[in-house]
C-alpha positions as CSV (number, residue, x, y, z in Angstrom):
1,M,6.9,32.0,132.0
2,L,3.7,30.5,130.7
3,C,1.4,28.7,133.1
4,C,-0.4,26.7,130.4
5,M,1.2,25.5,127.2
6,S,0.7,22.7,124.8
7,A,3.5,20.2,125.0
8,T,4.9,17.3,123.1
9,R,6.2,14.4,125.2
10,T,9.8,13.6,124.3
11,Q,12.0,10.9,125.7
12,V,15.7,11.4,126.1
13,Y,18.4,9.2,127.7
14,L,20.6,10.9,130.4
15,T,23.7,9.7,132.1
16,E,23.5,9.2,135.8
17,A,25.6,12.3,136.3
18,Q,23.3,14.4,134.1
19,R,20.2,13.2,135.9
20,A,21.7,13.8,139.3
21,G,22.8,17.3,138.2
22,L,19.3,18.1,136.9
23,D,17.7,16.8,140.1
24,E,20.0,18.9,142.2
25,R,19.3,22.0,140.2
26,A,15.6,21.5,140.3
27,E,15.7,21.1,144.1
28,A,17.8,24.2,144.5
29,E,15.5,26.2,142.3
30,R,12.4,24.6,143.9
31,T,11.0,23.6,140.6
32,T,10.6,20.4,138.5
33,M,13.3,18.7,136.5
34,A,11.1,19.2,133.4
35,Q,11.1,23.0,134.0
36,V,14.9,23.1,134.4
37,I,15.2,21.2,131.1
38,R,12.8,23.5,129.3
39,A,14.6,26.6,130.6
40,A,17.9,25.1,129.4
41,I,16.5,24.4,126.0
42,D,15.1,27.9,125.7
43,R,18.5,29.4,126.6
44,Y,20.2,27.1,124.0
45,L,17.8,28.1,121.3
46,A,18.2,31.8,122.2
47,D,21.9,31.5,121.7
48,D,21.3,30.5,118.1
49,L,20.8,34.1,116.9
50,G,22.3,34.9,113.6
51,V,25.1,37.5,113.1
52,A,22.6,40.2,112.0
53,E,20.5,39.7,115.1
54,R,23.5,39.9,117.4
55,E,24.6,43.1,115.7
56,Q,21.1,44.6,116.2
57,V,21.1,43.7,119.9
58,L,24.5,45.3,120.3
59,V,23.3,48.5,118.5
60,E,20.1,48.6,120.6
61,T,22.0,48.2,123.9
62,F,25.0,50.3,123.2
63,G,25.5,52.9,126.0
64,S,23.0,51.2,128.3
65,R,25.6,51.2,131.1
66,P,26.5,54.9,131.6
67,G,29.8,55.3,133.5
68,F,31.0,51.8,132.5
69,G,33.9,53.3,130.5
70,S,35.2,55.1,133.5
71,R,36.2,51.8,135.1
72,V,38.2,50.7,132.1
73,P,41.9,51.6,132.2
74,S,43.3,53.7,129.4
75,R,45.8,52.0,127.0
76,D,48.6,54.0,128.7
77,E,47.9,52.1,131.9
78,W,48.2,48.6,130.3
79,D,51.2,46.5,131.3
80,R,53.1,45.7,128.2
81,P,56.2,43.4,128.0
């Protein structure tokens, strides 16, 4: 996280429930409402990866959990109707 950044002031209108939820989250995380909103926006924008980028991430992380496959039941063990 950056400690110093240039920022653009932006005004948005929130419902009472949205505002209360943000206040609760900020208090629980011991941070400001603005920081909670910025983090949420960062996560939202990160989800906007294109298909090619998603495929690259999958390729780069394939096999990063050794032993994971040992917990997955074989097809013979599946319950089938």
